[in-house]
MDTraj code that builds the backbone (N, CA, C; nanometers):
import mdtraj as md
import numpy as np

residues = "UNK UNK UNK UNK UNK UNK UNK UNK UNK UNK UNK UNK UNK UNK UNK UNK UNK UNK UNK UNK UNK UNK UNK UNK UNK UNK UNK UNK UNK UNK UNK UNK UNK UNK UNK UNK UNK UNK UNK UNK UNK UNK UNK UNK UNK UNK UNK UNK UNK UNK UNK UNK UNK UNK UNK UNK UNK UNK UNK UNK UNK UNK UNK UNK UNK UNK UNK UNK UNK UNK UNK UNK UNK UNK UNK UNK UNK UNK UNK UNK UNK UNK UNK UNK UNK UNK UNK UNK UNK UNK UNK UNK UNK UNK UNK UNK UNK UNK UNK UNK UNK UNK UNK UNK".split()
xyz = np.array([
    [-14.1705, -0.2297, 9.9622],
    [-14.0696, -0.1826, 10.0105],
    [-14.0282, -0.1821, 10.1595],
    [-13.9318, -0.2315, 10.1975],
    [-13.8916, -0.2559, 10.3286],
    [-13.8268, -0.1487, 10.4143],
    [-13.8713, -0.1240, 10.5318],
    [-13.8142, 0.0074, 10.6279],
    [-13.6606, 0.0185, 10.6023],
    [-13.6212, -0.0869, 10.5980],
    [-13.4490, -0.0941, 10.5870],
    [-13.4219, -0.0408, 10.4908],
    [-13.4649, -0.0612, 10.3186],
    [-13.4169, -0.0464, 10.2417],
    [-13.4831, 0.0955, 10.2190],
    [-13.5866, 0.1475, 10.2698],
    [-13.6196, 0.2799, 10.2261],
    [-13.5377, 0.3657, 10.3654],
    [-13.5037, 0.3460, 10.4564],
    [-13.4221, 0.3807, 10.5509],
    [-13.2618, 0.4142, 10.4991],
    [-13.2192, 0.3176, 10.4480],
    [-13.0659, 0.3444, 10.3456],
    [-13.0558, 0.4095, 10.2456],
    [-13.1950, 0.4438, 10.1661],
    [-13.2089, 0.5230, 10.0309],
    [-13.2157, 0.6495, 10.1145],
    [-13.2795, 0.6760, 10.2175],
    [-13.3198, 0.8326, 10.2499],
    [-13.1418, 0.8775, 10.2861],
    [-13.0692, 0.7658, 10.3520],
    [-12.9739, 0.8205, 10.4143],
    [-12.8557, 0.8558, 10.3106],
    [-12.8675, 0.7637, 10.1871],
    [-12.7884, 0.8154, 10.0575],
    [-12.8005, 0.9163, 10.0253],
    [-12.9609, 0.9371, 9.9925],
    [-12.9901, 1.0944, 9.9525],
    [-12.8952, 1.2014, 10.0362],
    [-12.9595, 1.1763, 10.1609],
    [-12.8931, 1.2995, 10.2432],
    [-12.8009, 1.3002, 10.2845],
    [-12.6972, 1.1936, 10.2688],
    [-12.5410, 1.2034, 10.2861],
    [-12.4788, 1.2717, 10.1355],
    [-12.5501, 1.2514, 10.0139],
    [-12.5219, 1.3401, 9.8939],
    [-12.5411, 1.4924, 9.9383],
    [-12.6589, 1.5185, 9.9793],
    [-12.7055, 1.6605, 9.9544],
    [-12.6223, 1.7402, 10.0592],
    [-12.6260, 1.6539, 10.1830],
    [-12.5133, 1.7068, 10.3195],
    [-12.3876, 1.7233, 10.3181],
    [-12.3246, 1.5883, 10.2460],
    [-12.1856, 1.5792, 10.2252],
    [-12.1405, 1.4988, 10.3400],
    [-11.9976, 1.4437, 10.3736],
    [-11.9436, 1.3485, 10.4420],
    [-11.9461, 1.4310, 10.5494],
    [-11.9483, 1.3902, 10.6842],
    [-11.9350, 1.4163, 10.7976],
    [-11.8101, 1.4816, 10.8201],
    [-11.7706, 1.5948, 10.8968],
    [-11.6723, 1.5850, 10.9091],
    [-11.6018, 1.5546, 11.0662],
    [-11.4466, 1.5634, 11.0961],
    [-11.3920, 1.4877, 11.2139],
    [-11.4553, 1.5682, 11.3337],
    [-11.4417, 1.6814, 11.3011],
    [-11.4745, 1.7826, 11.4179],
    [-11.5994, 1.8614, 11.4144],
    [-11.6130, 1.8934, 11.5840],
    [-11.7765, 1.9163, 11.5973],
    [-11.7919, 2.0626, 11.5985],
    [-11.8100, 2.1282, 11.7064],
    [-11.8351, 2.2562, 11.7034],
    [-11.7289, 2.3365, 11.6454],
    [-11.7652, 2.4767, 11.5791],
    [-11.6888, 2.5473, 11.5541],
    [-11.5898, 2.5123, 11.3902],
    [-11.7059, 2.4487, 11.3512],
    [-11.6345, 2.3676, 11.1760],
    [-11.6227, 2.5221, 11.1005],
    [-11.5412, 2.5538, 11.0246],
    [-11.5619, 2.6386, 10.9061],
    [-11.5473, 2.5652, 10.7577],
    [-11.6636, 2.6031, 10.7159],
    [-11.7147, 2.5309, 10.5991],
    [-11.6222, 2.5883, 10.5014],
    [-11.5546, 2.7259, 10.5166],
    [-11.4894, 2.7804, 10.4178],
    [-11.3723, 2.7514, 10.3884],
    [-11.3138, 2.7137, 10.4401],
    [-11.1628, 2.6374, 10.4496],
    [-11.1597, 2.4826, 10.3825],
    [-11.0509, 2.4472, 10.3326],
    [-11.0089, 2.3072, 10.3231],
    [-10.9643, 2.2535, 10.4295],
    [-10.9522, 2.2982, 10.5624],
    [-10.9121, 2.2258, 10.6802],
    [-10.9747, 2.3008, 10.7596],
    [-11.0631, 2.2585, 10.8098],
    [-11.1620, 2.2961, 10.9015],
    [-11.1626, 2.3029, 11.0217],
    [-10.9919, 2.2568, 11.0863],
    [-10.9684, 2.2421, 11.1960],
    [-10.9620, 2.3766, 11.2881],
    [-10.9963, 2.4082, 11.4156],
    [-10.9852, 2.5166, 11.4767],
    [-10.8440, 2.5703, 11.4898],
    [-10.8103, 2.7032, 11.4458],
    [-10.6827, 2.7373, 11.4683],
    [-10.6539, 2.7674, 11.6534],
    [-10.5570, 2.7494, 11.7162],
    [-10.5244, 2.7792, 11.8481],
    [-10.3841, 2.8360, 11.8365],
    [-10.3921, 2.8765, 11.9824],
    [-10.2148, 2.9556, 12.0094],
    [-10.1428, 2.8757, 11.9810],
    [-10.1609, 2.7449, 11.9472],
    [-10.0167, 2.6195, 11.9404],
    [-10.0021, 2.6282, 11.7976],
    [-10.0930, 2.6801, 11.7064],
    [-10.0653, 2.6781, 11.5616],
    [-10.0241, 2.8016, 11.4787],
    [-9.9667, 2.9097, 11.5743],
    [-9.9208, 3.0228, 11.5266],
    [-9.7885, 3.0101, 11.4492],
    [-9.8000, 3.0549, 11.3236],
    [-9.6717, 2.9988, 11.2552],
    [-9.5558, 3.0958, 11.2853],
    [-9.4436, 3.0081, 11.2900],
    [-9.2907, 3.0649, 11.3413],
    [-9.2636, 3.0438, 11.4905],
    [-9.3524, 2.9765, 11.5456],
    [-9.3208, 2.9960, 11.7002],
    [-9.3196, 2.8787, 11.7249],
    [-9.2278, 2.7750, 11.8304],
    [-9.2535, 2.6668, 11.8765],
    [-9.2054, 2.6686, 12.0256],
    [-9.2347, 2.5936, 12.0867],
    [-9.2288, 2.5996, 12.2345],
    [-9.1338, 2.4695, 12.2815],
    [-9.0809, 2.4254, 12.3843],
    [-9.0248, 2.3279, 12.4126],
    [-9.0004, 2.3274, 12.5853],
    [-9.0844, 2.2017, 12.6280],
    [-9.1397, 2.1996, 12.7678],
    [-9.0730, 2.0341, 12.8274],
    [-9.0221, 2.0537, 12.9551],
    [-8.9690, 1.9039, 12.9767],
    [-8.9388, 1.9257, 13.1464],
    [-8.9543, 1.7748, 13.2044],
    [-8.9675, 1.7747, 13.3376],
    [-8.8548, 1.7097, 13.3878],
    [-8.7984, 1.7297, 13.5116],
    [-8.7119, 1.7140, 13.5883],
    [-8.7664, 1.5873, 13.6684],
    [-8.6727, 1.4877, 13.7060],
    [-8.7235, 1.3940, 13.7923],
    [-8.7670, 1.4440, 13.9434],
    [-8.7308, 1.5705, 13.9808],
    [-8.7790, 1.6287, 14.1009],
    [-8.8955, 1.7076, 14.0754],
    [-8.9791, 1.7078, 13.9741],
    [-9.1071, 1.7685, 13.9227],
    [-9.1070, 1.9161, 13.8823],
    [-9.0002, 1.9513, 13.8993],
    [-8.9837, 2.0953, 13.8352],
    [-8.9715, 2.0881, 13.6822],
    [-9.0467, 2.1604, 13.5938],
    [-9.0434, 2.1678, 13.4626],
    [-8.9377, 2.2851, 13.4251],
    [-8.8647, 2.2887, 13.2835],
    [-8.7975, 2.3729, 13.2303],
    [-8.9078, 2.3955, 13.0965],
    [-8.9007, 2.5333, 13.0766],
    [-8.9807, 2.5869, 12.9622],
    [-8.9274, 2.7170, 12.8532],
    [-8.9313, 2.6824, 12.7546],
    [-8.8871, 2.7992, 12.6535],
    [-8.9479, 2.8165, 12.5136],
    [-8.9310, 2.9367, 12.4412],
    [-9.0217, 2.9720, 12.3256],
    [-8.9345, 3.0384, 12.2281],
    [-8.9187, 2.9261, 12.1298],
    [-8.8309, 2.9572, 12.0020],
    [-8.9273, 3.0480, 11.8838],
    [-8.8349, 3.1547, 11.8556],
    [-8.9025, 3.2310, 11.7491],
    [-8.7973, 3.1908, 11.6172],
    [-8.8635, 3.1303, 11.5296],
    [-8.7989, 3.0552, 11.3968],
    [-8.7279, 3.1520, 11.3049],
    [-8.8203, 3.2622, 11.2860],
    [-8.7472, 3.3616, 11.1665],
    [-8.6976, 3.4693, 11.2697],
    [-8.7121, 3.4937, 11.3769],
    [-8.6206, 3.5955, 11.4552],
    [-8.6001, 3.5466, 11.6004],
    [-8.4559, 3.4673, 11.5971],
    [-8.3851, 3.4179, 11.7121],
    [-8.3675, 3.5199, 11.8000],
    [-8.3484, 3.6268, 11.8081],
    [-8.3233, 3.7225, 11.8737],
    [-8.4377, 3.7531, 11.9974],
    [-8.5775, 3.7146, 11.9573],
    [-8.6718, 3.7261, 12.0224],
    [-8.7014, 3.6228, 12.0956],
    [-8.6427, 3.5109, 12.0699],
    [-8.6614, 3.3799, 12.1524],
    [-8.6326, 3.4021, 12.3004],
    [-8.6987, 3.3124, 12.3809],
    [-8.6658, 3.3076, 12.5312],
    [-8.6012, 3.2294, 12.6013],
    [-8.5273, 3.2582, 12.6609],
    [-8.4360, 3.1958, 12.7661],
    [-8.4929, 3.0726, 12.8337],
    [-8.4711, 2.9608, 12.8698],
    [-8.5005, 2.8316, 12.9363],
    [-8.5442, 2.9194, 13.0649],
    [-8.6825, 2.8793, 13.0828],
    [-8.7029, 2.9194, 13.2437],
    [-8.7817, 2.7998, 13.3304],
    [-8.7216, 2.7915, 13.4836],
    [-8.7639, 2.6852, 13.5492],
    [-8.8648, 2.7071, 13.6425],
    [-8.9939, 2.6238, 13.6287],
    [-9.1286, 2.6438, 13.7129],
    [-9.1503, 2.5176, 13.7638],
    [-9.2480, 2.5520, 13.9081],
    [-9.2797, 2.4519, 13.9961],
    [-9.3641, 2.3438, 13.9393],
    [-9.4563, 2.3662, 13.8425],
    [-9.5659, 2.2621, 13.7843],
    [-9.5588, 2.3315, 13.6409],
    [-9.6417, 2.2077, 13.5789],
    [-9.6476, 2.2057, 13.4199],
    [-9.7688, 2.3067, 13.4275],
    [-9.8883, 2.2977, 13.4501],
    [-9.9704, 2.4012, 13.4515],
    [-9.9221, 2.5657, 13.4306],
    [-9.8140, 2.5869, 13.5357],
    [-9.7378, 2.7295, 13.5587],
    [-9.6823, 2.7470, 13.4220],
    [-9.6171, 2.6396, 13.3721],
    [-9.4786, 2.6544, 13.2815],
    [-9.5910, 2.6504, 13.1334],
    [-9.7232, 2.6083, 13.1182],
    [-9.8136, 2.5891, 13.0045],
    [-9.8530, 2.7456, 12.9828],
    [-9.8837, 2.7819, 13.0952],
    [-9.9441, 2.9461, 13.1519],
    [-9.8408, 3.0059, 13.0642],
    [-9.7223, 2.9990, 13.1504],
    [-9.6110, 3.0973, 13.1118],
    [-9.5773, 3.1010, 12.9209],
    [-9.5711, 2.9698, 12.8859],
    [-9.5791, 2.9359, 12.7181],
    [-9.6744, 3.0121, 12.6576],
    [-9.8188, 2.9703, 12.6874],
    [-9.9103, 3.0704, 12.6009],
    [-9.9387, 3.1984, 12.6381],
    [-9.8844, 3.2632, 12.7425],
    [-9.8452, 3.4373, 12.7513],
    [-9.7304, 3.4563, 12.6499],
    [-9.6260, 3.3880, 12.6682],
    [-9.5263, 3.4551, 12.5688],
    [-9.5766, 3.4265, 12.4166],
    [-9.6090, 3.3357, 12.4006],
    [-9.6830, 3.2971, 12.2478],
    [-9.7755, 3.4190, 12.2213],
    [-9.8616, 3.4581, 12.3090],
    [-9.9521, 3.5832, 12.2889],
    [-9.8646, 3.6842, 12.2572],
    [-9.7482, 3.7563, 12.3303],
    [-9.6755, 3.8542, 12.2814],
    [-9.5986, 3.8403, 12.1740],
    [-9.5383, 3.7083, 12.1820],
    [-9.4603, 3.7641, 12.0468],
    [-9.5498, 3.7282, 11.9062],
    [-9.6334, 3.6831, 11.9286],
    [-9.7424, 3.6255, 11.8064],
    [-9.7649, 3.7883, 11.7608],
    [-9.8030, 3.8585, 11.8464],
    [-9.8479, 4.0158, 11.8211],
    [-9.7200, 4.1000, 11.7616],
    [-9.6032, 4.0673, 11.8492],
    [-9.4718, 4.1499, 11.7942],
    [-9.4482, 4.0791, 11.6610],
    [-9.4612, 3.9789, 11.5881],
    [-9.4560, 3.9122, 11.4788],
    [-9.5427, 3.9740, 11.3949],
    [-9.6724, 3.9746, 11.4127],
    [-9.7760, 4.0668, 11.3113],
    [-9.7459, 4.2135, 11.2992],
    [-9.6839, 4.3001, 11.3940],
    [-9.6657, 4.4255, 11.3814],
    [-9.5670, 4.4462, 11.2858],
    [-9.4705, 4.3542, 11.2756],
    [-9.3230, 4.3825, 11.2118],
    [-9.3334, 4.3377, 11.0641],
    [-9.4544, 4.2635, 11.0387],
    [-9.4763, 4.2281, 10.9083],
    [-9.4563, 4.3281, 10.7870],
    [-9.4316, 4.3010, 10.6823],
    [-9.3937, 4.4360, 10.5933],
    [-9.5470, 4.4695, 10.5456],
    [-9.5904, 4.5908, 10.4984],
    [-9.7466, 4.6326, 10.5060],
    [-9.7715, 4.6359, 10.3556],
])
top = md.Topology()
chain = top.add_chain()
for i, resn in enumerate(residues, 1):
    res = top.add_residue(resn, chain, resSeq=i)
    for name in ("N", "CA", "C"):
        top.add_atom(name, md.element.get_by_symbol(name[0]), res)
traj = md.Trajectory(xyz[None], top)
């Protein structure tokens, strides 16, 4: 039996025992169908909009889909990192408000 044939056989046995390699590395969750990590950008019911002007300023807003009265007004920022930091802060605040207002 050649080494390559033995190597192929062992690889196929291990692949069957372990399963298919997942597309994501660290932080895999083997208990869910979708093992991708949940980040602040995946909060349900929230969307953000960011756009740039030719002069280098950025405009950003956050929309609350189920409760539009909680949506933010569009704000102006000097650069994209500042706008994204503001958006993330708003997402965190609004996500907590939405979680606290859910029926128990």
